[in-house]
C-alpha positions in Angstrom: 89.6 189.8 91.1 90.3 191.9 93.8 86.7 191.9 95.6 87.1 193.9 98.4 89.7 195.8 100.8 89.4 196.8 104.5 91.6 199.4 106.1 91.7 200.6 109.3 93.7 202.4 112.1 93.7 201.0 115.9 95.8 203.0 118.5 98.6 201.5 120.2 98.1 203.2 123.7 101.5 204.1 123.4 103.2 206.8 121.2 104.5 206.0 117.9 108.3 206.0 117.7 109.5 208.6 115.1 111.6 206.5 113.3 108.1 204.2 112.3 106.3 207.6 111.4 109.3 208.2 108.8 108.9 204.9 107.4 105.3 205.1 107.3 103.6 208.0 107.5 101.5 207.6 110.3 101.3 210.2 113.1 99.9 209.7 116.4 97.1 212.1 115.2 95.9 209.3 113.0 95.5 206.8 115.4 94.3 208.7 118.6 90.7 207.0 119.6 91.0 204.7 116.8 90.0 201.0 116.9 89.5 198.2 115.0 85.8 197.1 114.6 85.9 193.4 115.5 82.8 192.5 113.7 83.9 194.5 110.9 86.9 191.8 110.7 84.8 188.9 111.2 82.6 189.6 108.5 85.4 190.4 105.9 87.2 187.3 106.9 84.0 184.9 107.3 84.1 183.4 103.3 87.9 183.6 103.4 89.7 180.0 102.3 93.1 181.2 102.8 95.1 183.9 104.6 98.0 185.3 103.2 100.7 187.4 104.3 104.3 188.0 103.1 105.9 187.1 106.4 103.0 185.3 107.7 105.2 184.4 111.2 104.9 188.1 111.8 101.6 189.1 111.1 99.5 186.1 112.6 101.3 186.3 115.8 99.3 189.5 116.8 96.4 189.1 114.6 95.2 185.9 116.2 95.9 187.2 119.5 93.5 190.2 118.7 90.5 188.5 116.5 89.9 185.2 117.3 88.6 184.4 113.8 92.1 184.4 112.5 93.0 181.4 114.9 90.2 179.6 113.1 91.9 179.7 108.9 94.6 178.5 107.5 97.7 180.1 106.7 100.1 180.6 103.8 103.2 182.9 103.7 104.7 184.2 100.2 107.9 184.9 102.1 108.6 181.6 102.8 106.4 179.4 101.2 108.1 179.9 97.8 111.3 179.3 96.8 112.6 182.8 95.5 116.5 181.5 95.3 115.4 178.2 93.3 114.1 180.3 90.5 116.8 182.4 91.0 115.9 185.3 93.1 118.6 186.9 94.9 116.3 188.1 97.5 112.7 187.6 99.0 111.9 191.3 99.8 108.6 192.6 98.6 110.1 195.6 97.0 112.3 193.6 95.1 109.9 190.7 93.7 107.6 193.5 92.8 110.7 195.4 90.9 111.5 191.9 89.1 107.9 191.3 88.4 108.1 195.0 86.7 106.6 197.7 88.9 107.1 200.2 91.7 105.0 200.7 94.8 105.3 202.5 98.1 105.9 200.4 100.4 105.6 199.8 104.4 102.0 200.6 104.7 99.5 197.4 104.5 96.7 198.1 102.3 99.6 198.6 99.7 101.9 196.0 100.8 98.9 193.6 100.4 98.3 195.4 97.1 101.7 194.1 96.0 101.5 190.9 97.2 98.1 190.4 95.1 100.2 191.6 91.9 103.0 189.4 92.9 101.1 185.9 93.5 99.4 186.7 89.7 102.9 186.2 87.9 104.9 183.4 86.5 108.0 182.1 88.5 110.9 183.1 86.1 112.7 179.6 86.3 109.5 177.1 86.5 107.1 179.0 84.6 104.6 178.0 87.7 101.9 181.0 88.5 103.2 181.9 92.0 100.2 181.6 93.8 99.7 178.2 92.1 103.2 177.2 94.0 102.0 179.0 96.9 98.9 176.9 97.4 100.8 173.1 96.7 103.3 174.6 99.6 100.6 175.4 101.8 98.9 172.3 101.6 101.5 170.2 102.5 102.4 168.6 106.4 105.7 170.0 107.5 107.6 169.1 111.0 109.1 171.9 113.2 112.5 170.1 114.4 113.2 171.5 117.7 117.1 171.0 118.8 116.5 171.7 122.7 119.3 171.6 124.9 121.6 171.4 122.4 125.2 172.0 123.6 126.4 175.5 123.0 129.3 174.5 121.2 127.3 173.1 118.8 125.1 176.5 117.8 127.7 177.4 114.3 127.0 173.6 113.3 123.1 174.0 113.9 123.2 177.4 111.9 125.5 176.0 108.8 122.8 173.3 108.7 119.8 175.6 108.0 118.9 175.6 112.1 117.3 179.2 113.0 117.2 180.1 116.6 113.9 181.1 118.6 114.2 183.6 122.0 111.1 181.8 123.2 108.4 184.0 121.4 105.2 183.0 121.5 105.6 180.5 124.0 107.6 178.2 122.0 110.6 176.7 123.1 114.3 178.9 123.3 116.0 176.7 121.1 117.4 175.9 117.8 115.0 174.7 115.3 114.4 173.7 111.6 111.2 173.4 109.5 111.4 170.3 106.8 109.3 168.3 105.2 108.1 164.4 105.5 111.3 163.2 103.5 113.6 165.0 105.7 112.4 164.7 108.9 114.0 161.0 109.3 117.2 162.8 107.9 117.3 165.8 110.7 116.6 163.2 113.3 119.6 161.2 112.5 121.6 164.4 112.0 120.9 165.6 115.4 121.6 161.8 117.3 124.6 162.0 115.6 126.3 164.9 115.5 124.4 167.3 118.3 122.8 165.0 121.0 124.4 161.2 120.6 121.9 158.3 121.5 120.3 159.6 124.9 118.0 162.5 123.6 115.5 162.6 121.2 114.5 166.3 119.8 111.1 167.3 119.8 108.9 167.3 117.0 105.4 169.0 116.1 103.5 168.5 113.1 102.8 171.6 111.1 100.2 172.3 108.6 98.4 175.8 107.4 96.0 176.0 110.4 98.8 175.9 112.6 101.8 176.9 110.6 103.0 180.7 112.0 101.0 180.2 114.9 101.9 180.7 118.6 99.3 178.2 119.6 101.7 175.1 117.9 
């Protein structure tokens, strides 16, 4: 059940671009002088056992900088930790998933996006029949490994991209390098791939252990 809601504005100390106002409906007047109450956020999240967002990599990076309680909580991501494509869904965008679940909503506002995500989590996946929330919890509990191809030769970039690696621009204090996140049974295979196809025997990749407490965090 939906127990409670929290919705508030904070003045970004800079003008809101016109395209953002057109997208969200949020104006400079609405946020002027506003500040989110730190104590209220702390109280709201104190009993939460898991933080879920639809693209936690985006949300966690700034919320934990602003509110320390977000650093202490485990996180899960309904965008990246549900095998939407394996379930026959050609897109994992929130609006598309809502459509496939049989409803529409006014997106691009935090509270509406949150309520839509909760509604999607209560549905069953079309192929496996598993509850979306059940599958999300199973994947959130798993330990994974982020493997960084630091110093990979430029001419190998297409091979890395074709193999599922993503480029990180050095954001959030993480390396400026190609990386992939895999689970236990795939980590050794990726190390072999990098040795054989990218580095040779002279270099080893950096490997970070990832779990719900540091996944999507800039602190990893």
